C-alpha positions, 0 to 999 in steps of 0.5 A, spaced: 750 203 897 750 199 903 757 201 905 755 209 904 749 208 908 753 204 914 758 210 914 753 215 914 749 211 920 743 212 915 737 207 914 735 205 906 728 206 908 729 214 910 732 215 903 726 217 898 731 219 892 737 217 888 740 221 883 742 216 878 748 215 873 743 214 868 745 214 862 739 211 858 743 205 856 739 198 854 745 194 859 747 199 864 740 202 866 737 196 868 743 193 872 743 199 876 736 199 877 736 193 880 741 194 885 737 201 887 731 196 888 735 191 892 737 197 897 732 202 897 726 200 893 725 194 898 727 199 904 721 203 903 715 204 907 709 201 904 706 203 899 711 209 898 715 208 891 722 210 891 724 216 886 730 215 881 732 220 876 738 223 872 740 230 870 743 227 863 736 227 860 737 235 861 744 236 860 746 230 856 752 226 859 758 231 861 763 225 862 768 227 868 763 233 871 757 229 870 757 226 878 758 233 880 753 236 876 748 230 879 750 232 886 749 240 884 742 238 882 740 234 888 743 239 893 738 244 889 732 239 889 733 238 897 733 246 898 727 247 894 724 241 896 721 239 890 724 233 885 725 235 878 721 231 873 725 226 868 725 229 861 723 225 855 721 218 858 716 216 854 716 208 855 719 205 861 724 199 860 721 192 860 727 190 862 726 191 870 720 189 874 718 196 876 712 194 881 717 189 884 723 193 885 718 199 888 721 205 884 718 210 880 721 216 875 718 222 876 715 226 870 712 232 873 715 236 878 714 233 885 713 235 892 719 232 896 715 230 902 717 226 908 713 228 913 717 229 919 723 226 917 729 229 914 730 228 906 736 224 904 737 223 898 743 219 894 747 220 888 751 215 884 756 216 879 760 211 875 767 211 872 769 208 865 773 204 869 769 201 873 769 205 879 763 207 883 761 212 887 755 213 892 754 219 896 748 221 901 746 228 902 741 230 907 737 237 907 740 242 911 737 244 918 731 249 918 734 256 918 730 261 924 731 268 923 734 270 930 730 275 934 733 282 934 735 283 942 737 291 942 733 297 939 737 303 939 734 309 941 739 313 936 741 311 929 747 312 925 748 312 918 755 312 915 755 315 908 762 315 905 765 316 898 772 317 894 770 324 892 766 330 896 761 330 890 760 323 890 759 323 897 753 328 896 750 324 892 750 318 896 747 322 902 741 324 896 740 317 895 739 315 901 734 321 903 730 319 897 730 312 898 728 313 906 722 318 904 719 314 899 719 308 903 718 310 910 716 303 912 723 301 912 727 299 917 732 304 919 736 300 924 738 295 918 739 300 914 745 303 918 747 297 920 748 295 913 751 302 911 756 301 917 758 294 916 758 292 909 760 298 905 767 300 904 769 306 908 773 312 904 776 318 906 770 323 905 765 321 910 758 324 913 
């Protein structure tokens, strides 16, 4: 984990969630939690606790696909800015000191708030051979809608089909849609029709 942080140039305190290997075993989970607490929990700004979850409680152990499944879950959590609940947890293990490690397991859907900082998560996967993998994933930059810089005075709506009868149906469907929804941006419709559809021999 420390090597992954060093390679990424990320401070441990900036990572607020780890998708753990978390198989639910009496031996493996406490060892993993101790490691997470030593690296991430101790670095959290007080009074924040560090969240840890595992997809295996939702889907079971997918063996060779377990790591990539955890990565997919984490990317979706980053996209939605919410950490899914860890299911079926009735009693946290007494083999670790949760408050000392400053760890917690989300039992309900949790809003992933990090203030002004970017959301960063770790994903761990352990191999039966003893091979360990730990990667860091950061949320994508916020996307902004580019402002339209051109408003065309005339629009060209291209309709095309493989047969004349089909062409007439397409033209009629465009007419009906535009009549029923006059608020539709004609420039957007034309752009999509002209660039996003295949063009065939019969055109209007």
